[in-house]
C-alpha positions in Angstrom: -51.2 -2.6 18.3 -48.1 -3.0 16.1 -48.8 -6.5 14.6 -51.8 -5.4 13.7 -50.4 -2.6 11.3 -47.9 -4.9 10.2 -50.7 -7.6 9.5 -52.8 -5.0 7.8 -49.2 -4.3 6.5 -48.9 -7.6 4.7 -52.3 -8.0 3.2 -52.3 -5.2 1.9 -49.6 -5.5 0.4 -49.9 -8.8 -1.2 -53.5 -7.7 -2.5 -52.2 -4.8 -4.7 -49.3 -6.9 -5.7 -52.7 -9.6 -6.3 -54.7 -7.0 -8.0 -51.3 -4.9 -10.1 -50.0 -8.8 -11.7 -54.2 -9.1 -13.3 -53.0 -5.8 -15.9 -51.0 -6.8 -18.3 -48.4 -3.6 -19.1 -48.4 -4.8 -22.9 -48.1 -7.2 -25.5 -44.4 -4.7 -26.4 -42.6 -5.8 -23.4 -41.0 -9.5 -24.1 -40.7 -12.0 -21.3 -38.9 -15.3 -21.1 -40.5 -18.1 -22.6 -39.2 -22.2 -23.0 -40.6 -23.3 -26.0 -40.3 -27.0 -25.2 -40.6 -29.0 -29.0 -40.7 -32.5 -27.4 -37.5 -35.4 -27.6 -35.0 -34.7 -30.7 -35.6 -36.7 -33.7 -33.3 -40.0 -34.8 -32.5 -37.6 -37.8 -29.7 -35.6 -38.5 -31.2 -32.5 -37.7 -29.6 -29.0 -36.7 -32.1 -27.5 -33.4 -30.1 -24.4 -33.5 -31.0 -23.7 -37.0 -34.1 -24.7 -37.0 -34.9 -22.4 -33.7 -33.9 -19.7 -35.7 -36.1 -20.0 -38.9 -39.1 -20.5 -35.7 -38.1 -17.4 -34.4 -37.4 -15.7 -37.7 -40.9 -16.8 -38.3 -42.5 -14.1 -35.5 -39.7 -11.1 -35.4 -40.9 -8.8 -38.6 -38.2 -6.6 -38.2 -35.8 -7.0 -35.4 -33.1 -9.5 -35.8 -33.9 -12.8 -34.3 -30.8 -14.3 -32.4 -31.4 -10.9 -30.5 -33.5 -13.0 -28.9 -33.0 -16.3 -28.3 -31.3 -17.2 -25.1 -30.5 -20.3 -25.7 -30.6 -23.9 -27.9 -31.9 -27.1 -25.7 -29.9 -29.4 -28.6 -28.6 -32.7 -26.1 -31.8 -33.5 -23.1 -34.5 -32.3 -25.3 -35.7 -29.9 -28.5 -36.5 -26.4 -27.7 -34.7 -23.4 -26.7 -35.2 -20.0 -24.6 -36.5 -17.5 -25.7 -37.6 -13.5 -25.4 -41.1 -13.4 -26.4 -43.9 -10.8 -26.5 -47.0 -12.5 -26.3 -48.3 -12.3 -29.6 -44.6 -13.9 -29.9 -45.1 -16.2 -27.8 -49.2 -17.9 -29.0 -47.7 -18.2 -32.9 -44.3 -19.8 -32.2 -46.7 -22.0 -29.7 -49.4 -22.2 -33.2 -46.1 -23.6 -35.2 -44.8 -25.5 -33.6 -48.5 -27.3 -32.5 -49.3 -27.6 -36.2 -44.7 -29.2 -36.4 -46.7 -32.3 -34.2 -49.7 -33.2 -35.6 
């Protein structure tokens, strides 16, 4: 009997988590994202300043430096940042346009 109750509880918990994960709380809650921009260019290039300029394009009223977590500048070109879904989409489109 106890195993049936614990099994029912586990299944209910999994279903509840699955159901609740389908609801996005909103675009106002930033989440950690890693923006991968490929390999580092062989020419003179400042990854940190490029990453900050990309962040400034998507942060209209906020200071973008507070949301830039890390610039990757040794193994690959990219950065980690706290972004909303809208900001993530905008940076994604900007990154695609740069590579074309």
